[in-house]
C-alpha positions in Angstrom: -7.7 1.6 -15.3 -9.4 3.3 -12.6 -7.8 3.4 -9.1 -11.1 2.7 -7.5 -11.4 -0.4 -8.9 -8.8 -2.0 -6.7 -7.9 0.7 -4.0 -11.7 0.8 -2.6 -11.0 -2.6 -1.1 -7.7 -2.0 -0.2 -8.6 1.2 2.0 -11.7 -0.2 3.0 -10.1 -3.5 4.3 -6.8 -2.2 5.3 -5.4 -5.0 3.0 -6.7 -7.7 4.9 -7.4 -9.7 1.8 -4.1 -9.1 0.5 -1.9 -10.5 3.0 -1.7 -13.2 5.3 -2.5 -13.0 8.8 1.1 -12.7 10.2 2.1 -9.7 7.7 -1.6 -8.3 8.6 -0.5 -7.9 12.3 3.0 -6.5 11.2 1.2 -3.9 8.9 -1.5 -3.0 11.6 1.2 -2.9 14.4 2.9 -0.1 12.0 -0.3 1.6 11.2 -1.5 2.0 14.8 1.7 3.2 16.0 1.7 6.2 13.6 0.7 9.4 15.4 0.2 12.9 15.1 3.7 13.2 15.1 4.3 10.9 12.1 2.3 10.4 8.8 -0.8 9.4 10.8 -2.6 6.0 10.3 -4.7 7.1 7.2 -1.8 9.0 5.4 0.6 6.4 6.2 -2.0 3.5 4.9 -1.8 5.4 1.6 2.1 5.2 1.3 1.7 1.5 2.0 -0.7 1.3 -0.7 1.6 3.2 -3.0 4.7 0.8 -1.9 2.5 -2.0 -3.0 2.0 -0.4 -6.4 5.9 0.3 -6.7 6.9 -3.3 -5.4 4.6 -4.7 -8.6 5.4 -2.1 -10.9 7.2 -4.1 -13.4 4.4 -6.6 -13.4 1.8 -3.6 -13.8 3.6 -2.1 -16.5 3.5 -5.5 -18.7 0.1 -6.9 -18.0 -2.7 -6.0 -20.2 -5.8 -4.0 -18.8 -7.9 -6.8 -18.8 -5.4 -9.0 -16.8 -4.1 -6.3 -14.8 -7.4 -6.0 -12.9 -7.3 -9.5 -11.8 -3.6 -9.3 -10.8 -4.5 -5.9 -8.5 -7.2 -7.9 -7.0 -5.5 -11.1 -6.5 -1.8 -9.8 -5.6 0.7 -12.7 -5.4 1.2 -12.2 -1.7 -0.7 -15.1 0.1 3.0 -16.5 1.1 4.4 -13.1 2.5 6.1 -13.0 5.8 7.7 -10.5 8.2 10.6 -9.8 5.8 8.3 -9.2 3.0 6.6 -6.5 5.1 9.4 -4.8 6.3 10.6 -4.5 2.9 7.2 -2.9 2.2 6.8 -1.0 5.3 10.5 0.5 4.8 9.4 1.7 1.3 6.3 3.2 2.6 8.3 5.3 5.2 10.9 6.3 2.5 7.8 7.8 0.3 6.0 9.2 3.3 9.2 11.1 4.4 10.1 11.9 0.5 6.6 13.8 0.5 6.2 14.8 4.1 6.3 18.5 3.3 4.2 18.0 0.0 0.6 17.8 1.2 -0.9 18.7 -2.2 -0.4 15.0 -3.3 -2.8 13.8 -0.4 -5.7 16.2 -1.4 -5.9 15.8 -5.2 -5.7 19.4 -5.4 -2.6 19.6 -7.4 
């Protein structure tokens, strides 16, 4: 499956179509608070998307390619609240600090 099939929407809509309003407000609060001293808005959003993939990793690995596209475009997050977002943002922060000095992973140049 091509990442662009589902990540285009995640990146362009900043996950607005994947999360309820309360979770979006919490996510955007974190994204807007990322400054040049942190990962930065754009970079941290990539880690949030990676945390989504990690969170649903077991389902992703067990799902057929045909069903996977549908799953990734309609994630079971409609009932998510602040506790789910705190967990997801914590995982994104762990990923961002783990890869902080490994800048090639964001450029795609290996």
